[in-house]
N, C-alpha and C positions, 0 to 999 in steps of 0.2 A: 719834694720830688719835683721833675722840672712833668711839666704839663705838655701833652703832645698837641701841636697847631695843625701840621700839617699831614693829609693823607694822599699817597700814593695811587691813584686810583686808572685802570684800564678800562675804557670807556666802550660802549659796545657800539664802535663803530669798525668793521673789520677791514680795514686796511693796511698795507704797508707802512703809508706814512704815519699811522695812528697806534702803531703796534708799539706801543710802550708806553711806560705809565705817566700821568700827567700829576703836577701836582695842585692839587686843590687847598685853600684855606679850611680847616674844621671851625665854624661859628662856635663861640667860648661855651655857648649851649647846651652844645654836643658835644663837648671834650669828652663828658664824664660815660657819653652812650656810643661813640664809633669803636668798633673795633672791626679788625681785618676779619674777611670773608663775610661783610656785610654789604649790600645790593644798597644804592643810592642813588638819589637823584642829582644832577648836574646841568649848569650849562656848558655846554658843547655849542663854540656857534651860534649860529642864530637861535637853536632850538636847545631841548631840555632833553638827554639820553639818561639811559642805566647805565652804572658802572659799578665794576665791584673795588672794593677796596683793598689794597694787598699791601699797603706798608702805613704806619705811621709816623712822621717824626715832630720833633721838637723844634729843631732847626732846619730853613732853608737858607739855599746863596742865591736863588730866583729873588727879580725885584717883588717884594711881596704886593705892593700898590698894583702892579698886575696881576697877581692872581686873582681867582673867581671862587667863591662861596660854595661849598657840598648845601645844596636846597634843601633836601628832605632826605631822610632815613628808607628805605623800603623793607629795611627787615629790625625785628628789635633783637633778635640772635643772629648769629653771623650762621649763613648756608652753609658753609667751607670752611673748614678747618686747617691751621697752619700746615697739616700735611700734604694735604689736597690744593692748597694757593701755591707750595715750594713745586710740586709734582706738576702741576699747571706750566708752571714755568721753565721745569724739564722739554717735558711735552712739545712744548709750543717750536723749542731750540730741535727739536729730536726729528718735529714731523713737518717742519718748514712750515708751520701751519700758524695764524694769529694766536697770538694769548687768549683773547676776546673767545676764541671758537672753541678752544680747548675748555674754559670755564663755565662755557654753557653748554658742554659736550655735558660734565660732570654732571649735571644738575637732570631732574623730572623734567618732562614738558609742562608739566603744572606751573613752575615755578620760569619759567620763560616767557608763558602766556601772561595777558594780563587777568590781575585778579584782587580782589579785596580781602586784609584782613580785619579777621572780626577780634575787638577785644571784650574779654567777659572780667567784671569784677567776682573774684572768690575767694577775698577776703578783707578786712575791715581798709575803707580808706578813708581820706579826710573828705569831709562834707562837701568843700571847695571842688576837691577834684570831680568829684560823681556830680555836681549841679556846672560846673564848667566844660568838664573835658565830656562827658557821660550825658551833658545834660536830665541829668536826673532818672537816667536808662541802665539796668543793671550789664546792658551789653548796644556795641558801637562797631559801625564800620570801621575801619583806619583809614583816613582820607587824608594822608601827611600833607598838602598843597593847603589843607583848611586848618591846619593845625601851626600854635608859632612857634619856634626850636623850644622855648622852654617846656611848653606840654609836652611836647617829643619827648623831651631830657627826663619829665617827671616820670613818664610812661616808661621809659626804659628801665628807671630806679625800678617802678612799682613788678613788673616782668620781672627781674633781678630780686628782687624781695618773695618771688609767687604770691605776689598781690592779686594781680592780672593775671589770665592767660590769653594766649594768642594761635587763635587757629586760621586756616587760608580758606575761603570760595573762591574758588579759580573759576573767572567769568566763562571761561569756556564750557567743554563737557564734565573737564575735572571738581564739580562740588562735590563735599564732603557729603558724605551720606547720612543720614540722620534716619532714627526712628524714633517711636514712639516709645514716652516712656514716662513714670509718674515717681512726685519726689512724697517722700512719706510725712506728715505733721508731726512735729517732738513736740506738742505740747502733750504732758500723759494727763495732767487733768484733765484738760478738755475731752480729751479721745474716753478715759475713766465715766465722763456725764455722760458723754455719748453711747455706751455702751451699756448702761442704766436704763438709757431709753428705749433702748432696742427690745422687739417683741421677742420670747422667746422662739416664733415661728421662723422670725427670720433670718436661716441657719445660715444662709450664704454670707450676708452681710455680717453678722456676728465674727466667721471665719476669718472674711477679709480684715475685719476692725480688730481681732485677736493679732494676723499676722503684721498688722502695723505696727501694731503698739510693741510689737518683739524687736521692730527694726525701725525705731525713730529716726526718722529725718534721712534715712537712704533713698537713694534713687533706683527703681528696678525697672528694668527693662518689659514690658508690656507683655510680649512673648514666652519671655522666662518666668514672669511674675504666675501667668495662667498656665504654663506646665505644673507649676508649685502647688499651687492652689488652684481650681478648677471653677473660677468665677467667670461672669459671662460679661462682656461688653456693657449690658445694662446696668448690671452690679458696680462696677468699675466705675461707667458714669454719676449712679448715684453717690457713690464717696466721692468722685468730684463734688458736688452740688452740696454734700455735706461738711464740705473743707476737711477729710479726712485725709486728703491727697490732692496733689496738681499735676496736670498733664505739663512735660515736657519733652523737648527732642532733646535727643541725645546722639554722639556721632557714634556712626557705625563703621568701621572700617571692612574695606571691602578686602575681602580674602579670595584671590586669584586661585589657590587651589585648597578649599575649603571641602578636603578629602576626608567624608567622616566614615569612609570605610577604613583606614588604617587602623591595622594592628600596633603594637608597641612591640619593638623585637629589642632583646638583648644580645650581647655582642656575642659571636659566635668561638669556639675553640680557633686559637692561629697555626698554621702547619711551622713551621724551622723558617722557612723561607721569609715569612709573610711576621713572623714572630721578630725575626733581626731586622726587617727593614724598622718595624713600628719601633723597637727600641732605638734604632740611629736617630729618628724622625724626635723623638720624645727626647733623648739624650740633649741634643742640637736644642730642643726649646728650654728645656733644664739650664742650659747651660747659658740661657738668653745671646744667642748668638744666630749670626745669618747664614744661613747653608742654603743654598740650592740643592735640592737631592732630582737625580732623575730615578725615577722609580719604572722598569722596563721590565714589564710580566705579559707573560702572553696570556691570550684571553682567552677569559674565565679562570684565571691565575687569584683573583680574590684580592684584586686592587682595591676595591672599594671600602671592601671589610677594614685593610689597612688604614686610610683613609678616616672612618669614621671612630673607630679605636684611637687614631692620635686627636683628631676631634674631641671626643672625650674627654682625653686627658687635658686636654688646652684648657676646654669646656669646665674642668673641674676647678682648674685653677683660676676662675672667673676672668679669663681671656676671650675675647670673640674669633670668630672662622669664617674666614672668605673663601667661598668653595663655588668653583668655576667650571661651568661647561660648556664646549663648543658651540651647542644648537639648541634653537626651545627645543626642536623634536625628542631631545634629550632629557628635558627637564624634569617633565612631570614621574618619568620612574627615578629620576635621580632624587626629586622632591620627596616622595616617598617612600625610599631609603631612608634617608636624611630625618625626616618628620617620624618613620616609626621609632627614634631614640631620641628625638630632642624635641617631640611635637611643637607647640608652638611657641618653642623659641627660634623657630626656623622662617624668613622670611625668603619669600621670592622676589628676582628682577631680572623680565628681561624684554625683549620688543614686544613680544606679542602678549603685552598687557594692557589695556585700556589706560588713559594719561592717569584715570578717576585711580585706578589700581596699582599703577606705577607710585603714583604721588604718594598713596596710604601705604604701600610698603618701605618707600623712602622716609616716612615719618614715622614709623614702627621703629627704624634702623638707626635714624638720627637721635630719638629718644633714648635710645638704650633698650626698648623693649625687646629685644630679641638679638641671639649672640651668636648666631649663624646664620648668613647668607648663602643662597644657592642659586646661580643665577650664569646667562651667558654673556658673551663678550662686556658690555656696558656696564654690568653687574660689579665689574672691578674699580670701578669710582663711588663705591657702596660707601655713605658717609658712615664705615666703623672708627670708632677709637680703641685703642687697645687690642688692636691685632694680635694673637698669640700663632697664627698658622696659617699660611695661605696655599692652596691646595687647586691644580692646573689639570684637570684630568683632561685625559689623549690631545697633550699640549701640542702633538704636530699638526693639528687640524687648522687650515687656511680658515676656518669663521673666526677666529681671535683677531685678524688684523682686521681694521673698519677699510674699506674700499672709496671712502668719499672721506672729506677733509674732518674732521682730523688724522690721517693716516695712520691711528696707534694700534702698535699691536700688543691684545691685554697680557697676553705670556710674559712681555718687557717690560709693562703695568706691576704686573705682580712680583716681579723681583725686585723694581726699585721700592714699592711700599714694602716686600720684606726685607731688605737692606735698611730702610728706614726705619721700621721697629726690629732690628735684629732680631730674626724669628725663622725658622724655618718654611720653605716656601718647596712643595711637591709637584715635580711635573711628572706626570702619570702617562705611560705610553705601552702598548702592545711592541709598535712600530714607530718609536721615536726618530723626530725630525733630525736628519743628519747633521745640523749645526748644533741640535742639544746633545748627541749621541758624541761628536767631535768634541764640543766642551769636556761631558764624561770623560772622554779619554785623555783630556789636557789636565783633568784635575780640577778646572773651574768647579763644573757640579759632581757631586759623590753619585756613583751609579751604585743601585738597591736591585737586585734582579730576582724574580720570580719566574721558576722554569718549570714550574707544575700548577698541573690545575686543579682548584682546590675543590674538596670533598669527593679524592679521588676519579675524577672526571678525566677522560682519554680526549686529547688532539682530536681531530675527525682526520679520516684519511680525504686527501683530496687526489680528484683522479681529473687531468687535462684530459678533454675534447680536440683531437684538431678538424675545424668545421671543414676545410678545404676538402677533406673527405668526404664527408656528407655533402657538401653542396657540388662535389665532382659529377654525380652523375643524376642527383634529386633535383626537385623544383627550389625555388627560393625559400628557406624554412627559417624561423628561430631557434627550433628548437634540431637537437642532433635527436637521433633513436633512442643511445644509453640514456638522455636525461628524457625523454616521455616515459621511457619505461620504469624510470626510475621512480618518477612522479605515480605513476601508478599504483607499483609496490605503495609508495604511504599512505593512498587513499586506501587502500587495501587494508591496509595496516592499521588505520584511523591514527597515523601519525599526519604530523605537518611538515609543508615545506617553505622555504622565503626563495623569491627569485627576483635577482638585481639586474637591473638593466642599467649598464652604465653609460649616462647620457651625460655628451660631454657638454650641452649649451648650446652654443653657437658654431664653432668655426667647424669645418668640414674638410675633410681629407680623403685621398683615393688610396685605395689600397687591389693589386693582385690576389683575387679570388682564386687560383690554382694556388701559390706558391708564400702569400701571406705579405708580397714587401710593399714597403711604404715609401715613396721617394723623399730622400731626403737631401738638406742641400751641401755642397760640397766644404762650404766655408764653415756651418756651426754645427753640423750632423746632426741636426734637426729636421722632423715631420714639418713638410711644406702644406699651406693652406691656402684650398682651392677656391679660387674667386670664377664662379660662372661669369659672371660679366665682361670679363678680359679671357674667357679661357686659359688661365695662365696659373701655374703654383708659384708662389712666394713665400720666403724666409719675410719672418717679420722681426727679425734681428738687425739682420745686415743687410736688407734691400735685394738678395739675389732672386731672382725670375727664371722660370722656363716655362715652355708650351705644356699645359696636360699631355701625358705622354698616351698613346694608340696601343701601342706594345711595352709586357713588363721590361723593364732593361734588366731585372736577373734572371726571368727563367722563358721570357720571348711570349708569351699566353696574353691573347688580347683580352683575357676577363678581368678587365680592368674596371673596379667600381666607385662611385660615391660612396661613402661610410655612412648608417645612420638609421636607426629606426627609434618610434616611438612608444611609449607605454600602455595607449590606447590602440595600437597593434597588434602589439604581444597579446594584452587581453583577450583581444579577437580570435586569432588564432587559437589559444588557450581554449576560451568556448566551444571551439569546433572540435578539436583534438580529445579534452576532457570533459564533457559538456555536464559530469554529474557533478564535479569539484565545485565548493565555492568559494571564489575568487573577492579577495580587496585588494582593490588598487591604492598603491600610497605615490602620490606625485605631488607637485606644486596645483595643478589645478583640483586635487580632490580635498585637496587638506588646507585649504583658503581660509574656511569657518575659521572663527574661534573656536576651539578645545576637539576639532573635527579628528584631529593626530591622535589625541589621549584617547579618544572613543574609540575609532578604528582600532588601536594596540589592545583597549581592554578589550575588545570584540577576537580578537586574532588568540588575545591569551583565556578568553573564557573556549577556548574550541570552538567558536561558534564559526569560522571557515578552518579551509586546510588550506589554502594558498596564500600567503602576501606576496603580493606584486609589487614592487618599488623601485625609485632609483638611490643614488644614495643615501638617502637620509636610513634608509632602512638594514644599511652596512653595519652602524656602529650601535654599541650599549644595550641593542636587546636582549633580554635575559629569558629566554622561552622552553621551557621543561620537554613539551613536545614535540621540538622542532629537532627533526634529526636529517633533514634536506636541505642544503643549499644550493640553487643553482645561479652561474654564474652567465646571461647569456653571450656578453659581448664583451670578454676583458681587454680588448686591443683597442679600446676606442681613446682609454686617457693614454697612450700609448704614442698616438696620432697629433696628439695633440704638440703644438709649435714651442714648447716650453722646456726649459731643463730639467724641471721638476718632475717629467713626465712617466719616468719609470719608474720615480721613488712613489708617487703617486698612485700608479698602479696598484705594486706589493703592498703598499700601504691597504689602499682597499679591498686588495682580493684576501689580505691576510684577516682584516677587521670584519667582513663579512662571513670568512671561512670559521670565524670563533662564533657566530651565532648558533654553529650547528654542537648537537652532544655536549650539551650543558650538564646535564642532569646524567642519569643512570644507563639513558640509551644511550648507545653508538652513535654518532655523528658522519655524514655522508658527504661530501664537495665535489661537487663539478662544476670546472672552467671549461669556456667553448672557449677558442680562440683561433686565429688562423696563423698564431706566429707561437707555438709551444714551446720553440729553441728559447725565445725569449728571457733573459737572466732574471725581468722581474719575475717572471710566469713561473718559472723552474724555483727560485727560491721559494715562493710564496708556496708552491705545491708542498716544499718540505718543511715551511712554519718556521726558514732557517734566517732570520732577523741578521743574526751578525754574518753569517754569510754573502746578503746582501749587502749590507754597509760594506765590506772593503772593496765589493765589486765596483760599487756605484763610487763611490770615496776615490778610486780609480780611474772612472769615467770622469769626476770631477773635476780631477787634477786635470788630466791632460786639456779639457776642454778651459782650464780655468774659471770655473765656478763655482758659487757656492762650497762648502765653507771655507774655501781657500782664498775667494776675493769678498770681496762686499761689493752691492751691486746698487746701482738708482736708474731709476726709469724718470727721464722727462719725458712729459707726454705734451705737447698742445693739438689745439684744437680752434678752427674756425669756420665760416660759414664758406670759405672760397677753399676748393681744396690747393689751387692754386699757391691761395697766400701761405695756408699753412706750411705747404713744400717749403716754400721762400724765406720765410722764416726760419724755419727747422734747421736748414744749411745756413743759415746766416749763426746761428745758435752752437753749431755743431764749430764750426768757424774760430768761432771767440773761444770756445772751451780748447780747442788745440792749441791755438796761441797759447794759452795761458798751463795748461799741463805738462808733465814731464812726459817722455815714454810710454812710462811703466805702468799710466793709467787706461785704461784698452777702452775706448768710444766707436762703440757701433750704432751705423746707423750715419744719417735719419733714416726711418723706412714708414710704410704705413703701418697703421697697427691692425691685427689679423682681423677686430670688426669693425673697419676700416671709416664705415660713416655710421651714427648715430644719433637718431632726435635730429636732424638736419646740418649737424658737423661734422667737419675731417677729420680724422685724427692722426697722428705721426707720435711714432715714437725715437727717442736716442736712449742709448744703453750705457750705462757708465761700469766700469770695474776695474777696481782699486783695492791697495794692501790696508790701509790704515782706514777705522770705522768712521774720525771724521775729518781726514786730509782733506776733503772737498766741500767741507761746510760753509765757508768763508765763501767760495768761488760759486758755491749753489745761493747762498742766501743774495749774495749782488747781482747774479742773476734772477733772481724771483724779485726785486726790488726795482729791476728795469723791466722787465716784463709787466711790471702793476702801472710804471709809469707810462706805459705803450699806448697809443692812442688808436688801435688799429681793429680793436674786436679782438686779438688774438687770448685765448685763455691759456695760461699756463698750468703744471701741474708736476709739482716733483715727488716721488716716494720712495724711501728708503727702504729695501730689501721688501720688493714686490711678492708678493704672495701668485701671481698670475701676469702674465704678459697678452693678454689676450684684451 
């Protein structure tokens, strides 16, 4: 067999010029050890850098005397498997990112930081190895720069033979957490003699010794040992002095969701639609074929139960399951549901964990200790092998898209991994994204529909309140008369209410308080953004600009107002209107502290509050049987966004938040306050009619040349000088126009809606075209040119952006 002598290595130097594998010589002593997916220490220029081995070769066409050698191995086993290495190459191309950035994104922070690896002897090794490498100790810190290549090869071999084990001490926060344990003596004759010498009155010592004799050589954690035999610390210390047992430190994996109150559950009986959906998913798994399913199920239709039973089938066949939820807020509830079925076989991954917790969970997955991974966006890179099913819950959510580099969409990564393993991928939503629903219509995805609520619950009645009438003669308020009365009714009956404030983030727009009219630009038919500095309204797609109107162009009224309000303001108004109501306010300010969101939801679930007031984070996934009223305080704010997704997001949000009401035996009611009761997104949300909305929105998208009829790329540039950004972007637009045919639509350049951020000025160009990859070569060239420019311009290319803010 030909020996592999050359390694292809991606170095940790994120620039366009170094964005390819470099060839290094594998020293002879490392040939048996080096594997793709390992990290290595290599010389690069005048320094040493970390690199990822992405391939091995027996020959090279390069001049071998000019090639440099790998200096050291940083891992004794690969940290990325073949599948994830292949995925990194695909994603780097797909997201216009450096491959090193993608590889780093796949690993937990603890593996990016400085760290020390601990090598520990766990079986017989040669005396020479023990003396020369381990200096007579049982464990040492792995310091590759102090070892020669022969020693490293020996260690790799011992690791493969399970004679040594490797653990990692990350030298920042992520140290391996340890706890005190005791190793019992294994010499039965010695222990028998000790037993004879004990006085009969030393009952606790006898009890300890008898326990040790029943568990020779075992290691017991102190806490567990004292739970089983109630011996004091003093008795244990006497046992140590008498050599019955010895103290040692053992690893304690941090469990970010050590939910002691989880009660195991069993599968529920499915209705006909649920059973049909489950049968299709299971059939695809059994046939070992890749099949994306779009599970379109109304809120409360029991999608989660279908997921869990499909996961159980896959789990029973010894395969693993990847389960994605859109954001951290939903993770605790979903983890409870999954852990109640699969117990300790569940791992959790999301950005809310500390580096240490995340690293421990990652290691549990990588070692194969768990079979089910639940997590938010980054969990899509979980180092699972043998995947049998991938579930993407609430697939329409924008949080699946990473907004900084590499700008991947976890939904697309899930589909890639599904195809790689030839397995079913289930995309679930009550309000699928238009792109996914269009794919289902074309037969790219298989559509499975759930049209009834599980357990016989009914969809809530939705009433739309026209706020123009409320504010016509009364003072400014966030509460219509109807909503105030309904909240009071719920308080009197001891039922709960959820109030959602649709807060948009930064963008501001103007709206007529008499007729609800929002000025739109004539070219793109999108709401324009308010700029108080220049007293203008601007379209951030095409650059159209006009003065802020004083009189409404629609009805002639002069009641044109800047739109926006905050949760604190609403909380204060609630305290005045309903002083006796117990209110929990949930927004980014109140949920900053780790675990605070779960605590608030638990408190609300335990009925220790009457009203849950929050932003969009409370709209999805929450399941509380006592909630019978949902109020949406301001449905219009997302309609006023300068984004072609505005109607879709409004419809999705209203449908999702409506779904929080009446999920059990009690009937639910929803009140939506709006200045635009006739808008189709609000009309269809009132009727819970996704199909009707889908048809109308598709017609609007078709007329405006928007997705899913066109692919979209956003080119964004920033510079500390506004004029420089504008000048460079005009040149880029000119350069693009001279190289594409007239079927490609180029909009801009124009300032972004948030035009200045952290002292940099942002401009954007939007490209729209028919074939997904037709612009790739040109855009890669553009990125190369921008990398080489010396004037401080930063360029970013985003495929299918979820927001144009």
